[in-house]
C-alpha angles and dihedrals in degrees: 000000000000092000090057093046092047091051092048092046089054092049091048091050090061093063126071107261091004095123093057092045089050092052090048092053091045089056096040122115123232093272092052091048093048091049091051091058090068098035114122118241098016113148120244094251090056093050090047092051092050094046093045093051092045091048093051088049090054094246107152093205085084094061101095094044092048092050090052089051091047086060095048122121093233109086096210090056091048092049093049091048091049090051093051093043090053089056096039095073096208110160090222093063098086092049091050093046090048091051091051094045094050097043104113092201092058101043092122088064098039099096097093096040087053092051091046092053091053091050093048094053088202125160088257093054105081096040092050093046091047092050093047094046092047093061093042094060093081112120114272094007105168095216098076092138090060090047090050090051088052091051092048091046093050088049091053092047092048090205112169090216088072095063096097097047092043090052089053091048090059088074092063113087096219093046103036100093095045092045091052091050090048092050091050087053090053090054091053095050 
């Protein structure tokens, strides 16, 4: 949590009056944080701070903002959103993460949705990870980190439906070791 707050404090400090606005959001109650999510003209760091704090508090009013942040191009924002969504406990989270992970146009930003799906262990998790990994097994696919996260997630889920795609992943040099480990886990479950 401190790493997220430190990053947001640094961003706030770069804007005139940002430090005071940061401190106000840090001290705000749930109603003030929720109101800030719909305030016009609020900078991204402020919306992230409000959504992150609400998410960690289990306040579902943060859901939409956190999903938008999970789909952001900036990896630290995605990671913080995934962390807050995992705690939030909103039943819509797995569907949203699955939609982001399987969106072929957003593959470059799918790492954190993939990891979130594995952590959630929801019914949508394994099918979405299988689908995403299947299309990333093409030769020379540039998104091997996303593919590796899928392999690791499928290994953690130990879902038998992943056997075929994990077997295919063994032929990819960057995925082979993790795929073999995941397949061994399937045999033990």
